[in-house]
C-alpha positions as CSV (number, residue, x, y, z in Angstrom):
1,M,-8.2,-22.5,-4.4
2,N,-6.2,-20.1,-1.4
3,K,-3.4,-18.7,-2.3
4,I,-1.3,-17.0,0.5
5,H,1.8,-14.1,-0.3
6,R,3.8,-13.9,2.4
7,L,5.6,-10.4,2.1
8,E,8.7,-9.9,4.2
9,L,9.2,-6.1,5.6
10,Y,12.9,-4.6,6.8
11,T,14.2,-1.7,8.3
12,S,18.0,-0.9,7.8
13,T,20.2,2.1,7.2
14,S,21.5,4.2,3.9
15,R,24.5,4.0,3.3
16,G,24.3,6.5,-0.4
17,R,26.5,9.6,-0.4
18,D,22.9,12.2,-0.3
19,T,21.1,9.9,2.3
20,Y,23.2,8.5,3.8
21,G,22.0,7.0,8.3
22,Y,18.1,7.8,6.6
23,T,15.5,4.6,7.1
24,I,15.0,2.6,4.5
25,V,11.9,0.1,5.1
26,G,11.4,-2.4,2.1
27,L,9.3,-5.3,1.2
28,K,10.1,-8.4,0.1
29,N,7.9,-10.9,-1.9
30,E,8.5,-14.4,-4.7
31,G,12.4,-13.1,-4.7
32,K,11.1,-8.7,-5.7
33,R,11.5,-5.8,-3.9
34,W,9.4,-2.8,-2.8
35,R,11.5,-0.3,-0.8
36,T,11.5,3.7,0.1
37,C,13.8,5.9,2.4
38,G,13.4,9.1,4.6
39,G,11.0,9.5,7.3
40,G,8.4,11.7,8.6
41,Y,5.8,10.1,6.7
42,D,4.7,5.8,7.2
43,M,7.7,4.3,5.6
44,R,5.8,0.8,6.4
45,G,2.3,1.7,4.8
46,T,4.5,2.9,2.2
47,V,5.9,0.1,0.6
48,L,2.5,-1.5,1.3
49,A,0.6,0.5,-1.2
50,D,3.5,0.5,-4.1
51,Y,3.7,-3.5,-3.6
52,F,-0.3,-3.9,-3.5
53,S,-1.1,-1.5,-6.1
54,D,2.0,-3.2,-8.1
55,C,0.9,-6.9,-8.0
56,F,-2.6,-6.3,-7.7
57,G,-3.4,-2.7,-9.7
58,E,-6.6,-5.2,-11.8
59,K,-8.3,-5.6,-7.9
60,L,-8.0,-1.4,-6.8
61,K,-9.7,-0.2,-10.9
62,K,-12.5,-3.0,-9.7
63,L,-12.5,-2.0,-5.9
64,V,-13.2,1.7,-7.8
65,S,-15.6,1.1,-10.3
66,D,-18.0,-1.2,-7.2
67,N,-17.2,2.6,-5.6
68,S,-18.0,4.9,-8.5
69,E,-21.2,6.9,-7.1
70,S,-19.0,6.6,-4.1
71,L,-16.5,9.3,-6.5
72,E,-16.0,12.9,-5.5
73,P,-13.5,15.3,-6.6
74,C,-10.5,15.6,-4.1
75,N,-9.8,19.6,-3.3
76,Y,-6.3,19.2,-5.5
77,A,-4.9,22.5,-7.5
78,V,-4.9,20.2,-10.6
79,K,-8.3,19.4,-11.9
80,G,-9.6,16.2,-12.2
81,Y,-8.2,14.0,-9.4
82,Q,-10.9,12.2,-7.6
83,K,-11.4,10.3,-3.8
84,I,-13.7,7.5,-1.7
85,A,-14.1,8.8,0.6
86,N,-14.5,5.8,2.6
87,Y,-11.0,4.8,1.6
88,Y,-8.5,7.0,2.6
89,G,-5.2,6.9,0.6
90,L,-7.0,5.9,-2.4
91,T,-7.1,8.7,-5.7
92,V,-8.1,7.7,-8.8
93,T,-6.0,10.5,-11.8
94,P,-8.0,12.8,-14.3
95,G,-7.0,9.5,-16.7
96,G,-8.3,6.8,-14.8
97,L,-5.0,5.4,-12.6
98,V,-5.5,4.1,-9.4
99,Q,-2.8,5.4,-7.3
100,L,-2.3,4.5,-3.1
101,D,-1.0,6.6,-1.0
102,G,1.2,4.9,2.2
103,G,2.2,7.5,3.6
104,C,-1.3,8.6,4.9
105,G,-0.7,5.6,7.2
106,I,-0.9,1.9,7.6
107,N,-4.3,1.1,9.0
108,C,-5.4,3.5,5.2
109,I,-3.9,0.7,3.6
110,E,-4.8,-2.4,5.2
111,N,-8.5,-0.8,4.9
112,I,-8.5,-0.7,1.3
113,I,-6.3,-4.4,0.9
114,R,-9.0,-6.1,2.2
115,A,-11.9,-3.9,0.8
116,C,-11.0,-5.6,-2.2
117,G,-11.4,-9.3,-0.9
118,F,-7.9,-10.0,0.8
119,G,-7.1,-11.2,4.4
120,L,-4.7,-9.6,5.9
121,E,-2.9,-10.9,8.9
122,Y,0.4,-10.3,10.2
123,S,3.2,-11.5,12.9
124,C,5.1,-9.8,14.8
125,D,8.6,-10.4,16.9
126,K,9.7,-10.0,20.2
127,K,9.3,-6.7,20.8
128,G,5.8,-6.0,19.1
129,N,7.3,-4.8,15.3
130,L,5.7,-5.6,12.4
131,Q,8.0,-8.4,10.4
132,T,5.9,-10.4,8.1
133,Y,1.6,-9.6,6.4
134,Y,0.1,-12.7,5.2
135,L,-2.4,-11.5,2.2
136,Q,-4.9,-14.3,1.5
137,S,-7.2,-14.0,-1.2
138,E,-10.6,-16.6,-2.3
139,N,-10.9,-15.1,-5.8
140,E,-7.0,-16.4,-7.5
């Protein structure tokens, strides 16, 4: 049975003491929220990556295991991190944890989500700003 997850993106401005005026981008799904604050990186990609890592971590692990022959070392100062060349933004830690770095760009995260077997569509407002993602999996 197909399940569709409706992910609402929103933006606001921080009123915190140390972050006053910073942009906030958030994502809402089924009463839970993911958000990021600041700028200088792809904030929408970050909240989408955080959501997908939290809710579908097992799908990311399966993607890594299915592509284990393509794992290659990262050029990090700390040794043991690995990546899959075709999935920019996906990293495997020395402990085996799969991480997504949404700051690399929302298109990279969309590519990883589709590789995990999900359909991904979105709607925009009248100005062309992304507002809602619809994530669909046939395996749930």
